Biopython code that builds the backbone (N, CA, C, O; Angstrom):
import numpy as np
from Bio.PDB.StructureBuilder import StructureBuilder

atoms = [
    (1, "UNK", "N", (16.218, -19.123, 53.519)),
    (1, "UNK", "CA", (16.623, -20.641, 53.572)),
    (1, "UNK", "C", (17.213, -21.358, 54.922)),
    (1, "UNK", "O", (16.958, -22.373, 55.571)),
    (2, "UNK", "N", (18.135, -20.277, 54.988)),
    (2, "UNK", "CA", (19.044, -20.991, 56.323)),
    (2, "UNK", "C", (18.031, -20.689, 57.514)),
    (2, "UNK", "O", (18.209, -21.453, 58.462)),
    (3, "UNK", "N", (17.102, -19.842, 57.677)),
    (3, "UNK", "CA", (16.464, -19.564, 59.065)),
    (3, "UNK", "C", (15.247, -20.458, 59.113)),
    (3, "UNK", "O", (14.684, -20.659, 60.189)),
    (4, "UNK", "N", (14.786, -21.045, 57.902)),
    (4, "UNK", "CA", (13.962, -22.282, 57.957)),
    (4, "UNK", "C", (14.475, -23.632, 58.345)),
    (4, "UNK", "O", (13.886, -24.467, 59.032)),
    (5, "UNK", "N", (15.689, -23.725, 57.790)),
    (5, "UNK", "CA", (16.506, -24.839, 58.300)),
    (5, "UNK", "C", (16.977, -24.786, 59.823)),
    (5, "UNK", "O", (17.027, -25.838, 60.460)),
    (6, "UNK", "N", (17.324, -23.569, 60.414)),
    (6, "UNK", "CA", (17.586, -23.385, 62.032)),
    (6, "UNK", "C", (16.189, -23.839, 62.660)),
    (6, "UNK", "O", (16.058, -24.694, 63.537)),
    (7, "UNK", "N", (15.175, -23.112, 62.050)),
    (7, "UNK", "CA", (13.868, -23.635, 62.997)),
    (7, "UNK", "C", (13.570, -24.890, 62.959)),
    (7, "UNK", "O", (13.054, -25.424, 63.940)),
    (8, "UNK", "N", (13.862, -25.625, 61.747)),
    (8, "UNK", "CA", (13.336, -26.786, 61.807)),
    (8, "UNK", "C", (14.404, -27.934, 62.651)),
    (8, "UNK", "O", (14.073, -28.942, 63.276)),
    (9, "UNK", "N", (15.723, -27.397, 62.420)),
    (9, "UNK", "CA", (16.577, -28.098, 63.791)),
    (9, "UNK", "C", (16.127, -27.904, 65.083)),
    (9, "UNK", "O", (16.048, -28.885, 65.822)),
    (10, "UNK", "N", (15.778, -26.661, 65.534)),
    (10, "UNK", "CA", (15.409, -26.343, 66.820)),
    (10, "UNK", "C", (14.238, -27.419, 67.286)),
    (10, "UNK", "O", (14.172, -28.103, 68.307)),
    (11, "UNK", "N", (13.466, -27.327, 66.317)),
    (11, "UNK", "CA", (12.015, -27.857, 66.546)),
    (11, "UNK", "C", (12.239, -29.304, 66.863)),
    (11, "UNK", "O", (11.636, -29.845, 67.790)),
    (12, "UNK", "N", (13.227, -30.028, 65.992)),
    (12, "UNK", "CA", (13.549, -31.203, 66.169)),
    (12, "UNK", "C", (14.276, -31.547, 67.413)),
    (12, "UNK", "O", (14.092, -32.664, 67.898)),
    (13, "UNK", "N", (15.210, -30.575, 68.071)),
    (13, "UNK", "CA", (15.744, -30.624, 68.928)),
    (13, "UNK", "C", (14.781, -30.495, 70.401)),
    (13, "UNK", "O", (14.979, -31.075, 71.469)),
    (14, "UNK", "N", (13.834, -29.660, 70.088)),
    (14, "UNK", "CA", (13.122, -29.613, 71.405)),
    (14, "UNK", "C", (11.963, -30.773, 71.449)),
    (14, "UNK", "O", (11.298, -30.927, 72.473)),
    (15, "UNK", "N", (11.773, -31.518, 70.371)),
    (15, "UNK", "CA", (10.646, -32.510, 70.308)),
    (15, "UNK", "C", (11.515, -33.793, 71.016)),
    (15, "UNK", "O", (11.020, -34.572, 71.831)),
    (16, "UNK", "N", (12.878, -33.840, 70.538)),
    (16, "UNK", "CA", (13.745, -34.946, 71.110)),
    (16, "UNK", "C", (14.186, -34.845, 72.784)),
    (16, "UNK", "O", (14.359, -35.830, 73.501)),
    (17, "UNK", "N", (14.312, -33.518, 73.185)),
    (17, "UNK", "CA", (14.750, -33.234, 74.234)),
    (17, "UNK", "C", (13.252, -33.384, 75.176)),
    (17, "UNK", "O", (13.393, -33.807, 76.323)),
    (18, "UNK", "N", (11.918, -33.063, 74.726)),
    (18, "UNK", "CA", (10.996, -32.950, 75.772)),
    (18, "UNK", "C", (10.298, -34.260, 75.892)),
    (18, "UNK", "O", (9.397, -34.408, 76.718)),
    (19, "UNK", "N", (10.705, -35.273, 75.049)),
    (19, "UNK", "CA", (9.775, -36.377, 75.025)),
    (19, "UNK", "C", (10.850, -37.457, 74.652)),
    (19, "UNK", "O", (10.768, -37.918, 73.514)),
    (20, "UNK", "N", (11.835, -37.910, 75.461)),
    (20, "UNK", "CA", (12.746, -39.087, 74.877)),
    (20, "UNK", "C", (11.981, -40.558, 75.157)),
    (20, "UNK", "O", (12.664, -41.557, 74.936)),
    (21, "UNK", "N", (10.755, -40.729, 75.579)),
    (21, "UNK", "CA", (10.313, -41.925, 75.803)),
    (21, "UNK", "C", (9.381, -42.159, 74.774)),
    (21, "UNK", "O", (8.953, -43.302, 74.617)),
    (22, "UNK", "N", (8.895, -40.959, 73.833)),
    (22, "UNK", "CA", (8.190, -41.352, 72.841)),
    (22, "UNK", "C", (9.120, -41.166, 71.515)),
    (22, "UNK", "O", (8.700, -40.563, 70.527)),
    (23, "UNK", "N", (10.402, -41.730, 71.582)),
    (23, "UNK", "CA", (10.924, -41.737, 70.424)),
    (23, "UNK", "C", (10.723, -42.775, 69.604)),
    (23, "UNK", "O", (11.339, -42.722, 68.539)),
    (24, "UNK", "N", (9.876, -43.927, 69.838)),
    (24, "UNK", "CA", (9.321, -45.236, 69.125)),
    (24, "UNK", "C", (8.667, -44.583, 67.754)),
    (24, "UNK", "O", (7.800, -43.712, 67.668)),
    (25, "UNK", "N", (9.370, -45.293, 66.713)),
    (25, "UNK", "CA", (8.980, -44.842, 65.373)),
    (25, "UNK", "C", (9.663, -43.470, 64.672)),
    (25, "UNK", "O", (9.701, -43.273, 63.458)),
    (26, "UNK", "N", (10.181, -42.589, 65.679)),
    (26, "UNK", "CA", (10.691, -41.413, 65.323)),
    (26, "UNK", "C", (12.105, -41.619, 64.291)),
    (26, "UNK", "O", (12.306, -41.012, 63.239)),
    (27, "UNK", "N", (12.946, -42.596, 64.892)),
    (27, "UNK", "CA", (14.169, -42.629, 64.138)),
    (27, "UNK", "C", (14.126, -43.487, 62.798)),
    (27, "UNK", "O", (14.919, -43.282, 61.879)),
    (28, "UNK", "N", (12.991, -44.607, 62.754)),
    (28, "UNK", "CA", (13.032, -45.080, 61.287)),
    (28, "UNK", "C", (12.380, -43.957, 60.335)),
    (28, "UNK", "O", (12.825, -43.678, 59.222)),
    (29, "UNK", "N", (11.297, -43.375, 60.915)),
    (29, "UNK", "CA", (10.912, -42.276, 60.241)),
    (29, "UNK", "C", (11.495, -41.022, 59.613)),
    (29, "UNK", "O", (11.280, -40.441, 58.550)),
    (30, "UNK", "N", (12.545, -40.743, 60.940)),
    (30, "UNK", "CA", (13.450, -39.720, 60.341)),
    (30, "UNK", "C", (14.539, -40.104, 59.222)),
    (30, "UNK", "O", (15.008, -39.240, 58.482)),
    (31, "UNK", "N", (14.836, -41.191, 59.162)),
    (31, "UNK", "CA", (16.077, -41.700, 58.093)),
    (31, "UNK", "C", (15.177, -41.743, 56.721)),
    (31, "UNK", "O", (15.632, -41.340, 55.650)),
    (32, "UNK", "N", (13.933, -42.241, 56.855)),
    (32, "UNK", "CA", (13.287, -42.389, 55.547)),
    (32, "UNK", "C", (12.795, -41.068, 54.924)),
    (32, "UNK", "O", (12.579, -40.833, 53.735)),
    (33, "UNK", "N", (12.694, -40.437, 55.759)),
    (33, "UNK", "CA", (12.091, -38.881, 55.547)),
    (33, "UNK", "C", (13.181, -38.010, 55.073)),
    (33, "UNK", "O", (13.000, -37.131, 54.230)),
    (34, "UNK", "N", (14.488, -38.305, 55.709)),
    (34, "UNK", "CA", (15.684, -37.632, 55.360)),
    (34, "UNK", "C", (16.057, -37.629, 54.155)),
    (34, "UNK", "O", (16.210, -36.714, 53.346)),
    (35, "UNK", "N", (16.241, -39.131, 54.075)),
    (35, "UNK", "CA", (16.515, -39.557, 52.562)),
    (35, "UNK", "C", (15.774, -39.147, 51.421)),
    (35, "UNK", "O", (16.310, -38.743, 50.389)),
    (36, "UNK", "N", (14.058, -39.285, 51.661)),
    (36, "UNK", "CA", (13.372, -38.652, 50.599)),
    (36, "UNK", "C", (13.602, -37.469, 50.573)),
    (36, "UNK", "O", (13.914, -37.102, 49.439)),
    (37, "UNK", "N", (13.593, -36.572, 51.417)),
    (37, "UNK", "CA", (13.802, -35.037, 51.630)),
    (37, "UNK", "C", (15.103, -34.723, 50.639)),
    (37, "UNK", "O", (15.104, -33.828, 49.793)),
    (38, "UNK", "N", (16.026, -35.478, 50.858)),
    (38, "UNK", "CA", (17.441, -35.135, 50.161)),
    (38, "UNK", "C", (17.256, -35.134, 48.688)),
    (38, "UNK", "O", (17.626, -34.288, 47.874)),
    (39, "UNK", "N", (16.572, -36.319, 48.488)),
    (39, "UNK", "CA", (16.370, -36.498, 46.895)),
    (39, "UNK", "C", (15.460, -35.550, 46.328)),
    (39, "UNK", "O", (15.720, -35.127, 45.202)),
    (40, "UNK", "N", (14.483, -35.165, 46.896)),
    (40, "UNK", "CA", (13.477, -34.184, 46.721)),
    (40, "UNK", "C", (13.971, -32.909, 46.658)),
    (40, "UNK", "O", (13.140, -32.012, 46.809)),
    (41, "UNK", "N", (15.233, -32.568, 46.455)),
    (41, "UNK", "CA", (15.505, -31.137, 46.370)),
    (41, "UNK", "C", (16.603, -30.850, 47.496)),
    (41, "UNK", "O", (16.711, -29.632, 47.643)),
    (42, "UNK", "N", (17.302, -31.444, 48.191)),
    (42, "UNK", "CA", (18.147, -31.068, 48.968)),
    (42, "UNK", "C", (17.258, -30.558, 50.485)),
    (42, "UNK", "O", (17.718, -29.624, 51.142)),
    (43, "UNK", "N", (16.408, -31.031, 50.780)),
    (43, "UNK", "CA", (15.434, -30.951, 51.951)),
    (43, "UNK", "C", (15.665, -31.875, 53.168)),
    (43, "UNK", "O", (14.740, -32.082, 53.953)),
    (44, "UNK", "N", (16.747, -32.372, 53.320)),
    (44, "UNK", "CA", (16.825, -33.877, 54.178)),
    (44, "UNK", "C", (16.425, -33.330, 55.623)),
    (44, "UNK", "O", (15.699, -34.139, 56.200)),
    (45, "UNK", "N", (16.659, -32.335, 56.269)),
    (45, "UNK", "CA", (16.455, -31.772, 57.526)),
    (45, "UNK", "C", (14.704, -31.764, 57.465)),
    (45, "UNK", "O", (14.091, -32.536, 58.201)),
    (46, "UNK", "N", (14.096, -30.997, 56.696)),
    (46, "UNK", "CA", (12.848, -30.981, 56.779)),
    (46, "UNK", "C", (12.138, -32.452, 56.540)),
    (46, "UNK", "O", (11.121, -32.695, 57.189)),
    (47, "UNK", "N", (12.581, -33.296, 55.751)),
    (47, "UNK", "CA", (12.292, -34.719, 55.497)),
    (47, "UNK", "C", (12.184, -35.277, 56.707)),
    (47, "UNK", "O", (11.167, -35.746, 57.218)),
    (48, "UNK", "N", (13.477, -35.198, 57.236)),
    (48, "UNK", "CA", (13.658, -36.136, 58.490)),
    (48, "UNK", "C", (12.729, -35.798, 59.682)),
    (48, "UNK", "O", (12.201, -36.684, 60.354)),
    (49, "UNK", "N", (12.536, -34.358, 59.935)),
    (49, "UNK", "CA", (11.352, -33.721, 60.989)),
    (49, "UNK", "C", (9.898, -34.446, 60.603)),
    (49, "UNK", "O", (9.208, -35.039, 61.433)),
    (50, "UNK", "N", (9.593, -34.307, 59.332)),
    (50, "UNK", "CA", (8.237, -34.664, 58.758)),
    (50, "UNK", "C", (8.196, -36.361, 59.081)),
    (50, "UNK", "O", (7.207, -36.923, 59.554)),
    (51, "UNK", "N", (9.448, -37.028, 58.732)),
    (51, "UNK", "CA", (9.301, -38.290, 58.979)),
    (51, "UNK", "C", (9.204, -38.940, 60.246)),
    (51, "UNK", "O", (8.794, -40.088, 60.422)),
    (52, "UNK", "N", (9.649, -38.056, 61.212)),
    (52, "UNK", "CA", (10.141, -38.206, 62.700)),
    (52, "UNK", "C", (8.436, -38.113, 63.181)),
    (52, "UNK", "O", (7.955, -39.083, 63.766)),
    (53, "UNK", "N", (7.746, -37.130, 62.948)),
    (53, "UNK", "CA", (6.469, -36.903, 63.447)),
    (53, "UNK", "C", (5.539, -37.916, 62.886)),
    (53, "UNK", "O", (4.685, -38.447, 63.596)),
    (54, "UNK", "N", (5.699, -38.224, 61.502)),
    (54, "UNK", "CA", (4.856, -39.468, 61.091)),
    (54, "UNK", "C", (5.064, -40.780, 61.718)),
    (54, "UNK", "O", (4.118, -41.478, 62.084)),
    (55, "UNK", "N", (6.256, -41.111, 61.841)),
    (55, "UNK", "CA", (6.714, -42.126, 62.578)),
    (55, "UNK", "C", (6.136, -42.383, 63.886)),
    (55, "UNK", "O", (5.493, -43.393, 64.171)),
    (56, "UNK", "N", (6.477, -41.126, 64.899)),
    (56, "UNK", "CA", (5.655, -41.078, 66.093)),
    (56, "UNK", "C", (4.107, -41.543, 66.044)),
    (56, "UNK", "O", (3.645, -42.375, 66.825)),
    (57, "UNK", "N", (3.357, -40.895, 65.020)),
    (57, "UNK", "CA", (1.834, -40.959, 65.024)),
    (57, "UNK", "C", (1.399, -42.261, 64.595)),
    (57, "UNK", "O", (0.371, -42.713, 65.099)),
    (58, "UNK", "N", (2.117, -43.022, 63.623)),
    (58, "UNK", "CA", (2.206, -44.394, 63.102)),
    (58, "UNK", "C", (2.311, -45.212, 64.425)),
    (58, "UNK", "O", (1.292, -45.817, 64.761)),
    (59, "UNK", "N", (3.207, -45.289, 65.068)),
    (59, "UNK", "CA", (3.530, -46.022, 66.174)),
    (59, "UNK", "C", (2.567, -45.913, 67.320)),
    (59, "UNK", "O", (2.211, -46.861, 68.020)),
    (60, "UNK", "N", (2.113, -44.456, 67.465)),
    (60, "UNK", "CA", (0.998, -44.612, 68.522)),
    (60, "UNK", "C", (-0.193, -45.123, 68.295)),
    (60, "UNK", "O", (-0.824, -45.558, 69.259)),
    (61, "UNK", "N", (-0.754, -45.178, 66.974)),
    (61, "UNK", "CA", (-1.699, -45.531, 66.065)),
    (61, "UNK", "C", (-1.549, -47.360, 66.263)),
    (61, "UNK", "O", (-2.444, -48.100, 66.672)),
    (62, "UNK", "N", (-0.414, -47.693, 65.919)),
    (62, "UNK", "CA", (-0.554, -49.083, 66.110)),
    (62, "UNK", "C", (-0.567, -49.821, 67.802)),
    (62, "UNK", "O", (-1.096, -50.906, 68.045)),
    (63, "UNK", "N", (0.074, -49.031, 68.741)),
    (63, "UNK", "CA", (0.008, -48.790, 69.988)),
    (63, "UNK", "C", (-1.450, -48.979, 70.657)),
    (63, "UNK", "O", (-1.761, -49.803, 71.517)),
    (64, "UNK", "N", (-2.233, -48.037, 70.061)),
    (64, "UNK", "CA", (-3.466, -47.771, 70.457)),
    (64, "UNK", "C", (-4.494, -48.969, 69.620)),
    (64, "UNK", "O", (-5.607, -49.127, 70.121)),
    (65, "UNK", "N", (-4.210, -49.660, 68.587)),
    (65, "UNK", "CA", (-5.133, -50.646, 68.100)),
    (65, "UNK", "C", (-4.503, -52.024, 69.044)),
    (65, "UNK", "O", (-5.332, -52.836, 69.454)),
    (66, "UNK", "N", (-3.339, -52.193, 69.292)),
    (66, "UNK", "CA", (-2.720, -53.278, 70.246)),
    (66, "UNK", "C", (-3.781, -53.290, 71.450)),
    (66, "UNK", "O", (-4.576, -54.195, 71.704)),
    (67, "UNK", "N", (-3.637, -52.268, 72.026)),
    (67, "UNK", "CA", (-4.187, -52.159, 73.479)),
    (67, "UNK", "C", (-5.710, -52.391, 73.268)),
    (67, "UNK", "O", (-6.286, -53.060, 74.126)),
    (68, "UNK", "N", (-6.442, -51.896, 72.184)),
    (68, "UNK", "CA", (-7.971, -51.954, 72.043)),
    (68, "UNK", "C", (-8.412, -53.476, 71.844)),
    (68, "UNK", "O", (-9.466, -53.954, 72.264)),
    (69, "UNK", "N", (-7.488, -54.109, 71.177)),
    (69, "UNK", "CA", (-7.656, -55.429, 70.670)),
    (69, "UNK", "C", (-7.352, -56.132, 72.051)),
    (69, "UNK", "O", (-8.314, -56.827, 72.378)),
    (70, "UNK", "N", (-6.298, -56.172, 72.985)),
    (70, "UNK", "CA", (-6.399, -56.912, 74.272)),
    (70, "UNK", "C", (-7.386, -56.654, 75.080)),
    (70, "UNK", "O", (-7.739, -57.501, 75.901)),
    (71, "UNK", "N", (-7.940, -55.553, 74.992)),
    (71, "UNK", "CA", (-9.526, -55.005, 75.931)),
    (71, "UNK", "C", (-10.524, -56.028, 75.361)),
    (71, "UNK", "O", (-11.212, -56.701, 76.129)),
    (72, "UNK", "N", (-10.607, -56.147, 74.112)),
    (72, "UNK", "CA", (-11.736, -56.878, 73.631)),
    (72, "UNK", "C", (-11.683, -58.385, 73.945)),
    (72, "UNK", "O", (-12.670, -59.049, 74.262)),
    (73, "UNK", "N", (-10.349, -58.883, 73.814)),
    (73, "UNK", "CA", (-10.222, -60.303, 74.125)),
    (73, "UNK", "C", (-10.254, -60.532, 75.637)),
    (73, "UNK", "O", (-10.673, -61.617, 76.041)),
    (74, "UNK", "N", (-9.873, -59.664, 76.447)),
    (74, "UNK", "CA", (-10.299, -59.901, 77.850)),
    (74, "UNK", "C", (-11.798, -59.975, 78.150)),
    (74, "UNK", "O", (-12.263, -60.790, 78.947)),
    (75, "UNK", "N", (-12.554, -59.057, 77.452)),
    (75, "UNK", "CA", (-14.095, -59.229, 77.569)),
    (75, "UNK", "C", (-14.433, -60.245, 77.249)),
    (75, "UNK", "O", (-15.267, -60.732, 78.013)),
    (76, "UNK", "N", (-14.125, -60.922, 76.305)),
    (76, "UNK", "CA", (-14.780, -62.083, 76.050)),
    (76, "UNK", "C", (-14.450, -63.489, 76.690)),
    (76, "UNK", "O", (-15.065, -64.541, 76.513)),
    (77, "UNK", "N", (-13.210, -63.238, 77.565)),
    (77, "UNK", "CA", (-13.159, -64.426, 78.641)),
    (77, "UNK", "C", (-13.975, -64.242, 79.656)),
    (77, "UNK", "O", (-14.038, -65.078, 80.557)),
]
sb = StructureBuilder()
sb.init_structure("model")
sb.init_model(0)
sb.init_chain("A")
sb.init_seg("    ")
for serial, (resi, resn, name, xyz) in enumerate(atoms, 1):
    if name == "N":
        sb.init_residue(resn, " ", resi, " ")
    sb.init_atom(name, np.array(xyz, "f"), 0.0, 1.0, " ", f" {name:<3s}", serial, name[0])
structure = sb.get_structure()
C-alpha cells in the first residue's frame, strides 16, 4: 500500500514539475478528488491525482471548444 502511495505521489510531482503552465483545472480537480478519495476509503492522494488529471482534461476540452467557436464566428464575418 505504501509503495502505491509513493508511486502516486511521485507521478503527481512529475506532472507538476514537467508542465506548470498546464495546471489550469488541476487544483480544483485535485481538491475535489482528494476529498472524495478520503471519504471513499482513505485514498485521498489517489483521488487527488485522478481529480487533477480529470480537471486538466476538462479544461483542455473547454479551451478547445472556445477556440473552435471563435473560429466559426470569424468565418461568418
